[in-house]
Each structure stands twice: as C-alpha cells, then as structure tokens.
PALUM-983081 format. One record per atom (N, C-alpha, C): x, y, z. Coordinates in steps of 0.2 Angstrom, whole numbers, plus 5000, padded with zeros to 4 digits. Each point is the difference from the previous one (the first is absolute). Layout:
// residues N
XYZ ...
END
This chain:
// residues 514
500449945000 499650065000 500450065000 500750005002 500450065001 500250034993 499949964995 500150024993 499450044997 499550005003 499450034997 500050075001 499750044995 499950075000 499350015000 499850055005 499350025000 499950074997 499650004994 500050064996 499350024999 499950064998 499350034998 500150034993 499549994996 500150034993 499350044999 500050064998 499450044999 500050024993 499350024998 499950034993 500150075000 499750044996 500150074999 499850035007 500550045002 499850045007 499650064998 500150034994 499750064998 499950065005 500650015004 500050055005 499649995007 499749945000 499649985007 500549975005 500550045002 500549975004 499849985007 499650055003 499849985007 499649945000 499649994995 499549945000 500549944999 500550004996 500449944999 500449995006 500350055003 500549985005 499649995007 499450025001 499649985005 499849934999 499849984994 499849934999 500649955001 500650024998 500649965001 500250005008 499950055003 500149995008 499549955003 499350014997 499549955003 500249934998 500249984994 500249944998 500649975004 500550055001 500649985004 499849985007 499650045003 499849995007 499649935001 499649984995 499749945000 500449944998 500550014995 500349944997 500850005002 500250055004 500750005001 500450054995 500650025002 500350054996 500249974993 500050044995 500249984993 500650034998 500449974996 500750034998 499950054995 499650004995 500050054995 499350014997 499950064998 499450024996 500250024993 499749974995 500250024993 499350034997 500150054996 499450044997 500150004992 499549974997 500050014992 499550054998 500150024994 499550054997 500250075002 499450045000 500150075001 500050025008 500650025002 500150015007 499750075003 500150054996 499850075002 499350024998 499849984994 499350024998 499950075000 499550035001 499950085000 500150035006 500149965006 500050035006 500749995003 500450055000 500750005002 500150045007 499550045002 500050045006 500149965006 499649945000 500049965006 500749975001 500449994995 500649975000 500550045004 499950075000 500550055003 500049985008 499449985003 500049985007 500549945001 500149964995 500549945001 500750024999 500150054995 500750034999 500250045006 499650045003 500350045005 499949975007 499849935001 500049975006 499450005004 499550044998 499450015004 499649935000 500049964995 499849935000 500649964998 499949945002 500649954999 499749944996 500549974996 499849944996 500249945004 499649955001 500149955005 500449944998 500250004993 500349944997 500550034995 500549964999 500550024994 499649994994 499950064996 499650004994 500450014994 499949964995 500350014993 499550014995 500150054996 499550024995 500450004993 499549994994 500350014994 500050074997 500350014994 500050074998 499450024997 500050074997 499450034998 499749974993 499450004999 499749984994 499750074996 500050055004 499850074997 500550055001 500150044995 500550055000 499950065006 499450005002 499850055005 500449985007 500149945000 500349985007 500850005000 500350024994 500749995000 500450045005 499850065002 500350045005 500049975007 499549955001 500049975006 500649955001 500249984994 500649955001 500750024998 500050074999 500650034997 500649995005 499950015006 500649995005 500049945003 499649954998 500049945003 500249944996 500450004995 500249954996 500449945005 499749955001 500249945004 500150035007 499650055002 500150025007 499350025003 500150025006 499450025004 499650054997 499349994999 499550054998 499850045007 499949965005 499950025007 500349955004 500050015007 500349945004 499549945000 500449954998 499649934999 499749994994 500050054995 499849994993 500550014995 500249954996 500550004996 499849984993 500350044995 499849994993 500549944997 499749954998 500549944998 500450024994 499750044995 500450024994 499649984994 500350024994 499649994994 499949924999 500549975000 500049924999 500649975003 499949945002 500649975003 499849945004 500449975005 499949955004 500250025007 499649995005 500150015007 500149945004 500549995004 500149945003 500050015008 499649975004 500050015007 500549975004 500150015006 500549975004 499949925001 499449984999 499849935000 500149964993 500250044995 500149984993 499450004996 499450035002 499450004996 500250054994 499849984994 500250044994 499350034997 500050075000 499550044997 500250044994 499749984994 500150044994 499550055000 500250054996 499550065000 500150034993 499450034997 500050044994 499550055001 500250075000 499650055001 499750034994 499550045000 499750034994 499649954996 499950034993 499649964995 500449994994 499949954997 500449984994 499950064994 500650014998 500050054994 500549984995 500050044994 500549984995 500750025002 500150055004 500650025003 500050015007 500549995004 500050015007 500050075002 499650025005 500050075002 499849995008 499950065003 499950015007 499449965002 499549994996 499449965001 499849944996 500549984996 499949954995 500649955001 499949944998 500649955000 500049974992 500649984998 500149974994 500349935000 500149974995 500349934999 500650005004 500450054999 500750015003 499949995008 499550035003 499950005007 499949935002 499549974997 499849935002 500649954999 500450014995 500549964998 500550005006 500250075002 500550005006 499749975006 499450005001 499749975006 500149925000 499849984994 500149934998 500749985002 500550034997 500749985001 500250015007 499850045004 500150015007 499749945004 499449984998 499749955004 500449934998 500249994994 500449944998 500750005004 500250065001 500750005003 500049985007 499450005003 499949985007 500049935002 500149964994 500049935001 500649985004 499949965005 500649975004 500349944997 499749954999 500249944997 499549964997 500149954996 499549964997 499550044995 499449974999 499550044996 499850065003 499850054996 499750065003 499449995003 499850025006 499449995004 499550054999 500150054996 499550065000 500250055006 499550045000 500050055006 499350005004 500050035005 499450005005 499450044997 500250064999 499450054998 500250054994 499650014996 500050054995 499550055001 500250075001 499650055001 499950054994 499550014997 499950054995 499350045001 500050064997 499450035000 499549984995 500349994994 499649984994 499849935000 499549974997 499849934999 500449974995 500249945000 500349974994 499449984995 500249994994 499649994994 499849925001 499449984999 499849935001 499549995006 499950055004 499649995006 499350044999 499850004994 499350034998 500050075002 500550044998 499950075002 500350044994 499650054998 500250044994 500650045000 500150045005 500650045001 500649965003 500349964997 500549955003 500750004996 500449965003 500750014997 500249934998 500249994994 500349944997 500749995003 500450055001 500749995003 499949975007 499550025004 500049975007 499849934999 499649984995 499849935000 500749964998 500450034995 500649964999 500550005005 500050055004 500450015006 499849945005 499449995001 499749955005 500349934998 499949994994 500349934998 500749995000 500450064999 500749995001 500350005007 499750045005 500250005007 499649965004 499449974999 499649965003 499950015008 499650065001 499950025007 499549955003 500049985006 499549965003 499350045001 500150075001 499450055000 500250064996 499450024996 500150064996 499450045003 500250065003 499550055002 500050064996 499450034998 499950064996 499450045002 499950064998 499550045002 499750044994 499850065001 499850054995 499349994997 499749945001 499349994997 499550005005 500250015006 499550015006 499549945000 500349944999 499649945001 500449945004 499749965004 500449945002 499949944996 500549974998 500049954995 500549955002 499849945002 500549955002 499949944995 500549984996 499949954995 500349935003 499849944997 500349945002 500850004998 500449975003 500750004998 500149964993 500550034997 500249974993 500749985000 500249954996 500749985000 500450044994 500650035001 500450034995 500449944997 500150004994 500349944996 500850015001 500349945000 500749995001 500450034994 500650035001 500450034995 500749985001 500550044997 500749985001 500250025006 499750055004 500250025006 499849955006 499549974999 499849955005 499549954997 500149945002 499549944998 499450005005 500050045005 499450005005 499450044997 499549974999 499450034998 499650035006 500250065002 499850035007 499350044999 499750005005 499350035000 500050075002 499550044998 499950075001 499350015002 499850045005 499450025002 499950074998 499550024996 499950074998 499450035005 500250065003 499550035005 500050074998 499450034999 499950074999 499650025006 500250065003 499750035006 499650064998 499550025003 499650064999 500350065004 499850054999 500250065004 499850015007 500450035004 499950005007 499450045001 499549975004 499450045002 499550004994 500049964995 499650004995 499349995002 499550034996 499350005002 499749944999 500349954996 499749944999 500249955005 500450025005 500349965005 500349944998 500450004994 500449954998 500649995003 500349955000 500649985004 500650054998 500350045004 500650044998 500649985004 500049965004 500649985004 500149935001 500649974999 500149935000 500649985004 499849965005 500549975005 500349944997 500749995001 500449954997 500549985005 500149935001 500549985004 500449954995 500650024999 500449964994 500749985002 500249944998 500649985001 500450014993 500650045000 500350014994 500249944996 499950014993 500149944996 500649965001 500650045001 500649965001 500149965007 499550015004 500049965006 499449955001 499749994994 499449955000 500349944998 499749945002 500249944997 499750004993 500449974996 499849994993 499349974999 499949955003 499349975000 499450045002 500150055004 499550055002 499950054995 500650024997 500050054995 499649984993 500149934999 499749974994 499349975001 499850005006 499349975002 499450034996 499649964997 499550024996 499350005004 499650044997 499350005003 499549984995 499449995002 499549974996 499750064996 500150065002 499750064997 500450034994 500649974999 500450044995 499750004993 500250054996 499850024993 500650004996 499950004993 500550014996 500350075000 500650014999 500350075000 499750044995 499750065002 499650044995 500550054996 500749995000 500450044996 500449964995 499849944998 500449964996 499950034993 499550044998 500050034993 500350075000 500350035005 500350065000 500650014996 500549955000 500650014995 499850014993 499549964998 499850014993 499750074999 499650025005 499750074999 500650054999 500549995004 500650055000 500549984994 499849954996 500449994994 500649965002 500049965005 500649965003 499949934998 500549964999 500049934998 500149965007 500350035005 500149965006 500050055006 499949985006 500050045006 500749985004 500449964997 500649985003 500550065000 500450005005 500550065000 500649984995 500350054998 500649994996 500649985005 500249945000 500549995005 500750034999 500250014994 500650044999 500050075002 499450034999 499950075002 500050005008 499749955003 500150005008 500749995002 500449964997 500749995002 500450064999 499850044995 500450064998 500150045007 499550015004 500150045005 500549985006 500149944999 500549975005 500749994997 500150024994 500649994997 500550065001 500549995005 500450065002 500550024995 500149974994 500450024995 499650044995 499450015001 499650044995 499950075002 500250054996 499950075002 499550034996 499750055003 499550044997 500350064997 499850014994 500350064996 499550054998 499449985001 499550054997 499650045006 499850064998 499750045005 500450045005 499850045004 500450045004 500149965006 500750005003 500249975006 499750035006 499749955004 499750025006 500549995006 500150055004 500550005005 499749975007 500449975004 499749985006 500650015005 499850015006 500650015005 499949965006 500450015005 500049965006 499450015005 499750064999 499450025004 499449984997 499949994994 499449984996 499650064998 500350065001 499650064998 499950004992 499350014998 499950004993 500150074998 500050014993 500250074997 499450045001 500150074999 499650055002 499349994996 499550035003 499350004997 500150044994 499650004994 499349995001 499849935002 499450005002 499749945003 500249934997 500249965004 500249934998 499549955000 499949964995 499549955000 500449935001 499849965004 500449945001 499849944996 500449964997 499849944997 500749955001 499949945001 500649955000 500450014995 499750014994 500550004994 500550065000 499850055004 500450065000 500450005007 499949955004 500450005006 500749994999 500550045003 500750004999 500349945004 499649965004 500349955004 499849934998 499449994998 499749944998 500549964995 500249945001 500549974996 499749984993 499350005000 499649984994 499950074996 500250065002 499950064997 500550014995 499950034994 500550024995 500450065003 499750045005 500450065002 500549985005 500149945002 500649985005 500650014996 500550035003 500750014997 500449945002 500049954995 500349935002 500750005001 500450064997 500750005001 500250015007 499550025005 500150025007 500049935004 499749954997 499849945004 500749965002 500049985006 500649975003 499949925001 499449995003 499849935002 499349995000 499749944998 499349995000 499849945003 499650005005 499849945004 499349984998 499649975004 499349974998 499550065001 500150045005 499550065001 500350065000 500750015000 500350065001 500650014995 500250064998 500650014997 500450065003 500650004999 500550055002 500250044994 500050075001 500250044995 500450065002 500450034997 500450065001 499450065001 500150045005 499550065000 500250054995 499550034998 500150064995 500250065005 500550044998 500350055004 500249975007 500549954999 500249975006 500450045005 499949995007 500450045005 500749984999 500249944999 500749974998 499949954995 500649974998 500049954995 499749935002 499850005006 499849935003 499250015002 499750064999 499350015002 499649964995 499649955003 499649964996 499350005003 499549984996 499349995002 499849925000 499749985005 499749934999 499250014999 499849984994 499450024997 499549934999 499450015001 499649944999 499949994992 500049944998 499949984993 499350024997 499549985004 499350014999 499850075003 499450024999 499850075002 499749995007 500550025005 499850005007 500250075003 499550035004 500250075001 500550015006 500049955005 500450015006 500249935003 500550005004 500249945004 499549985004 499650055003 499449985005 499549954996 500050004994 499549964996 500349934998 500649985002 500349944997 499749945004 499949954996 499949935003 500649985003 499949945004 500649985004 500649984996 499949964994 500549984996 500450054997 499650054997 500450064997 500450045005 499750015006 500450035006 500649975001 500049935000 500649965002 500550014994 499850014994 500550014995 500350075000 499650055002 500350065001 500550005005 499949975006 500549995005 500649974998 499949954995 500649974998 500450044996 499750044996 500450054996 500450055004 499650025006 500350055004 500649975004 500049945002 500549965003 500649994995 499949994994 500549994995 500450074999 499650055000 500350074999 500450025007 499749985006 500450015006 500749975000 500049934998 500649975000 500550024994 499750024995 500450034994 500450065003 499650055003 500350065002 500549995006 499849955004 500449995006 500749984998 500049964994 500749984997 500450064998 499750064999 500450064998 500050045006 499949985006 500050045006 499550065000 499449984998 499550054999 499449975003 499550055003 499449985003 499550034995 499349975000 499550024996 499450035003 499750054998 499450035002 499549984995 499449975002 499449994995 499550055002 499650034995 499550045002 499449994994 499450015003 499450004995 499550055002 499850044994 499550055001 499349974997 499549995004 499449984997 499550065000 500250054996 499650065000 500150034993 499550024996 500150024994 500549964996 500049945000 500349954996 499649944999 500049984993 499549954998 500349935000 500749995001 500349934999 500549995006 500049945003 500449995005 500850014998 500450035004 500750014998 500350025007 500549955002 500450015006 500750034998 500250055002 500650034999 500549975005 500649984997 500649975004 500650054998 500250035005 500650055000 500549985004 500649984998 500649985004 500450065003 500349995005 500450055004 500649975003 500550045000 500649975003 499849995008 500349945003 499849995007 500250055004 500550044998 500350055005 499550065001 499550014995 499550055001 499349985001 499949934999 499349975000 499750015007 500450005005 499750005007 499750075001 500150054995 499650065001 499350014997 499849944997 499450004996 499450025005 500049975005 499450015005 499950085002 500650035001 500050075002 499850044994 500249984994 499950044995 499250004998 499749945001 499349994999 499650045005 500350005006 499650045005 500150084999 500550024998 500150074999 499650034994 500049964994 499650014995 499250005001 499849955004 499349995002 499850065005 500550025004 499850065004 499950064996 500450014995 500050064995 499350004997 499749944998 499450004997 499449995005 500250005006 499549995005 499649934999 500449954999 499749934999 500249965007 499549955001 500149965006 500149934997 500649965002 500149944998 500049955006 499749944999 500149945005 500649964998 500349985006 500649964999 499749925002 500149964995 499849935000 500649954999 499949945002 500549954998 500049994992 500549964998 500049984993 499349974998 499850014994 499349984998 500149924999 499549975003 499949924999 499549984995 499550054998 499549984996 499750074997 499749994994 499750064997 499450035004 499749965004 499450025004 500250055006 500650005001 500350055005 499950074998 499950014993 500050074997 499350024999 499950075000 499350025000 499749984993 499350005000 499749994993 499950064996 500150065003 500050064997 500750034998 500050064998 500750034999 500450005006 500750004998 500549995005 500750024997 500550015005 500750004998 500349965005 500549954997 500349965005 500749994998 500550015005 500749994998 500349945005 500449964997 500349955004 500850015001 500250015006 500750025001 500449945001 500750015000 500449945000 500049965007 499850045005 500049975007 499349965001 499749984994 499449965000 499450045004 500050074999 499450045003 499650034994 499450005001 499550034994 499750065003 500150054996 499750075001 499450004996 499450025003 499450004996 499550065002 499850034995 499550065001 499449994996 499450015003 499450004996 499850084998 500450045003 499850074999 500250034993 499549994995 500250004993 499750064997 499650045003 499750064997 500650054999 500050024993 500650054998 500749975001 500049935000 500749975002 500550024994 500650025002 500550024995 500249944996 499950004993 500149944996 500749985000 500550045001 500749985000 500349995007 499549995005 500349995007 500549955000 499949944998 500649955001 500650024997 500050034994 500650024996 500350065004 499650055003 500350055003 500449985006 499749955004 500449985006 500649974998 500149964995 500649974997 500550054998 499750054997 500550064997 500250045006 499949995006 500250045006 500750015000 500350065003 500750015000 500449945003 499749975006 500349955003 500049934997 499650004995 500049934996 500350014993 499650004995 500350014993 500250074998 499850055004 500250074999 499950024992 499449994998 499950024993 499350034999 499950055003 499350044999 499850014993 500550004995 499850014993 499649944997 500049945004 499749944998 499349995003 499750055004 499449985003 499549994995 499950044995 499649994995 500349964994 499749944999 500349954995 500150034993 499650054998 500050034994 500650044999 500450025005 500550045000 500749964999 499949945001 500749964999 499949934996 499650014995 499949944995 500749994996 500149944999 500649984996 499749984993 500550014995 499849984993 500049925000 499749984995 499949934999 500649955000 500550034997 500649965000 500449995007 499950065004 500349995007 499549955003 499450005000 499649965003 500149924998 500149994994 500249934997 500749985004 500450045000 500749995003 499949985007 499750045004 499949995007 499649935001 499549994996 499649945001 500549944998 500450004995 500449954998 500549985006 500350055003 500449995006 499749985006 499450025001 499649985006 499849924999 499849984994 499849934999 500649965002 500650024997 500649965001 500249995007 500050065004 500249995007 499549975004 499350004998 499549975004 499949934999 500349974995 499849934997 500149955006 500550015004 500149955005 499450005006 499750055000 499450015005 499350004997 500049994994 499350004996 499749935000 499549995004 499749935001 499649994993 499950044996 499649994994 500449974994 500750015001 500449974994 500249935001 
END
C-alpha cells in the first residue's frame, strides 16, 4: 500500500475556486489526505477576481494543485510569470506539454491547449505530442515499455464521439498507453469502458486505457466533476496485474486514426529515437541555446515550455551533446555552460523531472551514485565538492557540482551564511540527504557541503537566481565575482570540447557507467 498515490482530478474549474477547494477539503476530511489535485480544461473561466484571495493569502489552497495551460488567449497574462512555477501558493502550472514524475514514480503526461496546425500559446501541434511521446518512452527502465499512469489533456481525443476533438491526442494515447486519460472542456461526465492499445515496436504489451471526461466544477446539471483515484505506479505493479483483463473491455476506438492522418504505421522510427542518445551526433541547425550551472533561462519575452525545446532533456534536439561527459540509466553528467571552473559539472535527469524531491527511489539511488563518484574523483585531486540545486523558476532537474581545493572548502558554510544574511534568507541545517522525500514538494534551494551537511531553504519568494554561484564566487572561495552570471563567462565551443575531452579521460577510472 505504501506505493499507492491518492490523487484527485477535476474538470474545468471556470473560476469557481472556493467551491472546488471547499469540496476538496470535505473529501479529504472524509477519506484522508490526498497527495495531489490535477485540473484539466479551463481553470480561470471569466472570474479571476476570486483567485486574488488565494494569491495574496487571504484564502489557502488545501492540496498541492497542478493545472494545465490556457485554451483561450484572454488567459495568457495569468500564466505569463508562472512557466513551470507557482501561480499562487500550492497551485502550479505544469507547462505546455511534458511528463511529470512524482516521488513515488507515478508518471503523468500532459498536453495543454487545443490541437492546431502550428504550435502557439493556446494550441499544440504534432511536434508537441511527438516530444511527449519520446519523453514517455525514455522513462522505460528495463524490459518492455509499461506505459504511463495518467494522461491529462483539456481537449478530447478523436474517436470518443465528440465533434471538437484531436486526432493527435488519439495517436498519442496509443503510443504512450496511459492507464487513465482525463480531459475536460465539454462540461460533461463521460466514463468509457477500458480499451486495449495494440502492441508495437516499443512494447509487446497490449496495455489498457480508461477514458474519463469530467464536467465543470459546480455545473448546473450536477454531473460528476471530481474524481478520486488511488493508484500504484505502473513500474511498481506486478505484470500480471497490469495486463489483467476485464469483461467490459471494448476495441480501441483510435485504430483508424493513422489512416486519417495519412500514416502507414503508428510505430516509432527507432533510428530517430536512437539519434537522441548518440553522443557523437552534433546539432548544426538553428540558434544555439545556452544553459548554465544555475538553470536560469534567457530573458523574456514570455517563454512557452515544451519538452522538445528543453535544454536538458536528453531526448531533445536542443541538448548540446558535446558537453556530455557520462550517461547512466536515469542521469547524465555534463559540463556547465559558463562554468565557475573547468571542473564545474551538472548532474541532469535524462527524462523530464523538475526536481530531486520528485525522484523515485531507484533514480535517487543513481543520483547518489554519481555524486559519490564525483566526490572520489575530486578527492583524488585534493579537492572537495559542493552540490547545489535550485527548484525555483527552473523546469528540469539539474544538480550543480563545483569542486574546491580542500584548503578553502572548509569556508563554504560561512560563505553560505554570509550570503544568506545579505539576502535575508533563513536556512535549515540538516544531515546528508538519505531520500528524495526529505526535500519539500514545493520550491526550494538545497546545498550539500563536504562535511555531509545539507543547507535547505523554502524561502523562495524573489529568491536570487544566481545564489549558489554567488556563494561559490565569494572572495574566500573561488574569488571570481565576474562569473556570478553564467552569461558573462561562456566559453566557445572548441574550449568546451577540449575541457570535456580532458574531464572524460581523467574521470574514466571513477565512472561506473563505462
């Protein structure tokens, strides 16, 4: 039972925030605390004034709530400063499209907006659904692909007897095989019998999907708008349970979709999938996107997020593969852009996970293994290493690893305290982290010092994005204030290649992946 997650899913909220959260509080009081609330469809509706009470703290959201993006342009401003971040305390915008993995390993794929010919702030295209598919397939641990737990969309898939529907979502469902697909927008409750998704080259398992549409919160027809679910993540289920059939199953309603889209097969191009993991392949087209050790994105105008554009997902064409040093099962190590020194590296999740706090047990274990390997590597050079992570205004897990000479590393704690005092930040001092569950579910900054002490703050409002780098740049440590902002100390590509080549050679004896 410890593997189960208790979650709630609701249809279009339409600005009826108090009604929804009062209902959530009532359900929780009766059935016990839930882990998450996911909202599909139109969250804001025509009433945004009531939401101000939740933003300013007059009213509180009782449960960690995750919402999809806008389906109407009039709502764009409400999401403008919340790309993969808090819209208000306990309400988080998931993003335009992607996959969210909880700390227990539950996999939730999501696609915001409605289908369009081109991708925009309120529409998705074939490129968006393709990137979601690739990210879901990349989460496979071993053996056959087992599918994902939940797919969240606003729009209905084509084939479920609805006129304004999406063929791309139907195709995506067959490709990623969610156990549950929830959607909204139509203001009706509709729960269909489960259907089997056909086997393909990614998996020989014909996995079942349940399609569920939810009505809007407080609808006049009193149709069901909230759904409670207790679910064991697919990767922790027995295969016999995952494949168990029921008497009510029907034929997959999407089998004719590939022909409607002019496709001859729904199977993925294996060579294309393998390309993303080919470290010898370089990207020559388009503008180079930069990334740094702190994860700060480039200046606005407003960013829209999709996995295809993520600088860190290994399945993304935007990854600068010449920076990669080592690849494991769930993580890879890469040279930081704008490094503080020539050995400043990032430990990055291969699939799209936002923070260490959301890692399942096996992935956390591999992260610790990479940290231990780096500790031993730097120790052989008479250096200690500081690890830090900022889960705030960053969309993809990245742990900075910065080595320091042991003769100065002892000053790390004092430098963190001095910089924290300057910014009026309070830090907790904790032992070395033993599990992801010890970290907060919301935004945080965490630093792990060589003396096996962890510094943690949840005080993230207006948190300085370069805080970790600023500490390391202190006069008593690396003494390089000119490198606080990674954009001010970028290297050219040939320098990066040479540093990576040298690091790989020196790290070889400590690299457990080779």
